[in-house]
C-alpha positions as CSV (number, residue, x, y, z in Angstrom):
1,M,171.0,19.4,24.0
2,Q,174.4,21.3,23.6
3,G,176.9,22.7,21.2
4,D,177.0,25.4,18.7
5,G,174.0,24.2,17.0
6,V,171.6,24.2,19.9
7,E,173.3,27.5,20.9
8,K,172.3,29.1,17.3
9,Y,168.9,27.5,17.4
10,Q,168.1,29.0,20.9
11,A,169.4,32.4,19.7
12,D,167.1,32.3,16.6
13,L,164.1,31.6,19.0
14,L,164.7,35.1,20.5
15,S,163.8,36.6,17.0
16,F,160.3,35.5,17.1
17,D,157.6,37.1,19.2
18,T,154.7,34.8,17.9
19,V,154.6,30.9,17.9
20,I,152.0,28.7,16.5
21,M,151.5,25.0,17.2
22,G,148.9,22.3,17.2
23,R,147.4,20.6,20.4
24,K,149.6,17.5,20.4
25,T,152.9,19.5,20.3
26,Y,151.7,21.6,23.2
27,E,150.6,18.5,25.2
28,F,154.0,17.0,24.3
29,G,155.7,19.6,26.3
30,F,153.6,18.4,29.5
31,K,155.9,15.3,29.6
32,Y,158.8,17.5,30.2
33,G,157.5,19.9,32.8
34,L,155.5,22.5,30.9
35,E,152.5,23.4,32.9
36,P,149.1,23.4,30.8
37,G,148.2,27.1,30.2
38,Q,151.8,28.5,30.4
39,P,154.0,29.5,27.6
40,A,156.7,27.2,26.2
41,Y,158.8,30.2,25.1
42,P,158.8,33.3,27.4
43,N,159.5,35.9,24.8
44,M,156.6,34.7,22.6
45,Q,152.6,35.1,22.4
46,H,151.6,31.5,21.8
47,Y,148.6,30.3,19.7
48,F,147.8,26.7,20.1
49,F,145.2,25.5,17.4
50,S,142.7,22.8,18.3
51,N,139.0,22.1,18.3
52,S,139.1,20.2,21.4
53,L,141.9,21.8,23.7
54,K,140.5,23.1,27.0
55,I,142.6,24.6,29.7
56,D,141.7,27.1,32.3
57,N,143.9,29.5,33.8
58,L,145.6,30.4,30.5
59,S,149.0,32.9,30.8
60,E,148.2,36.3,29.4
61,S,150.7,35.0,26.3
62,V,148.8,32.0,25.9
63,H,145.7,31.6,23.4
64,I,143.8,28.6,22.2
65,E,142.4,29.0,18.8
66,Q,139.8,27.2,16.4
67,V,141.7,25.7,13.5
68,K,140.5,28.2,11.0
69,L,142.4,29.9,8.3
70,D,140.9,33.5,8.9
71,R,142.6,33.4,12.4
72,I,145.8,32.3,10.9
73,D,145.5,35.1,8.5
74,E,144.8,37.7,11.3
75,I,147.7,36.3,13.5
76,Q,150.0,36.8,10.5
77,K,148.7,40.4,9.8
78,N,149.5,41.5,13.3
79,A,152.7,39.8,14.0
80,T,155.5,42.2,14.0
81,T,158.1,39.3,13.4
82,D,158.2,36.0,11.4
83,I,156.0,33.3,13.2
84,Y,157.6,30.3,14.5
85,L,155.7,27.0,13.8
86,C,156.7,24.7,16.5
87,G,156.4,21.0,15.6
88,G,153.2,19.2,14.9
89,G,153.1,17.4,11.5
90,Q,149.4,17.1,11.2
91,F,149.0,21.0,11.9
92,A,152.1,21.7,9.6
93,G,150.5,19.7,6.7
94,W,147.3,21.7,7.3
95,L,149.2,24.6,7.0
96,L,151.2,23.7,4.0
97,E,148.1,22.3,2.1
98,N,146.4,26.1,2.6
99,G,149.8,27.8,1.3
100,K,150.6,29.5,4.8
101,I,154.2,28.2,5.0
102,D,156.6,30.5,3.3
103,Q,159.8,29.5,5.0
104,L,161.2,26.2,5.9
105,K,164.2,26.2,8.5
106,L,164.9,22.3,9.0
107,K,167.3,21.1,11.9
108,L,169.1,17.8,10.5
109,N,170.6,15.8,13.4
110,P,172.9,12.9,12.7
111,V,170.6,10.6,14.7
112,V,168.7,7.9,13.3
113,L,165.4,7.4,15.6
114,G,163.7,4.6,13.6
115,K,160.1,6.4,13.8
116,G,158.5,9.5,14.3
117,I,156.0,11.9,13.1
118,K,156.1,12.8,9.5
119,L,157.1,16.5,8.9
120,F,153.6,17.4,7.2
121,G,151.6,14.6,8.4
122,K,149.3,13.1,5.7
123,S,149.9,16.4,3.4
124,T,150.1,15.7,-0.2
125,A,150.7,19.2,-1.1
126,I,153.3,19.6,-3.8
127,E,155.7,22.8,-3.4
128,N,158.9,23.9,-4.9
129,W,161.3,25.5,-2.5
130,E,164.8,27.5,-3.0
131,L,167.8,26.6,-0.8
132,I,168.8,29.9,0.6
133,K,171.3,28.9,3.5
134,T,173.0,26.0,4.8
135,E,174.7,26.1,8.3
136,T,177.0,23.1,9.6
137,Y,178.0,22.6,13.1
138,N,180.9,20.3,14.6
139,D,178.5,17.9,16.0
140,G,177.0,17.0,12.7
141,L,173.9,19.1,12.9
142,Q,172.8,21.2,10.0
143,I,170.4,24.1,9.7
144,V,169.0,24.2,6.2
145,T,166.8,27.1,5.3
146,Y,164.6,27.2,2.2
147,N,162.0,29.8,1.0
148,K,159.0,29.0,-1.2
149,K,159.3,29.6,-4.8
150,K,156.9,32.1,-6.2
């Protein structure tokens, strides 16, 4: 959690004013001190997509949404910056299946964990991506950016 790559990632987060994520990703933060109903990123409006999440006393920047494409469309239409999709293979897979991801920024760390969550859950979508940028840091971290081919 330190080094030039982490600093770059944290600086990149400041360029977003909107973050979307699924319930499991949001709840994962509770294990690390995030309080239910509070934002994970102080500079962003938060939209948590879940058909089951219930939290009282939401911060003004926190919104719980039903998993519906029209709501994603509305958020995209009203966003003043790109939208940050935070974690969540199942939610990311649903977005990919529905053509709602137009850029991938992958952080590749030189660590093998042996298990984890698939990047796009159970999605079987087939997409073509164009490499637009690769950033490499001294600690081995790479940040690779792709745009969806049109």
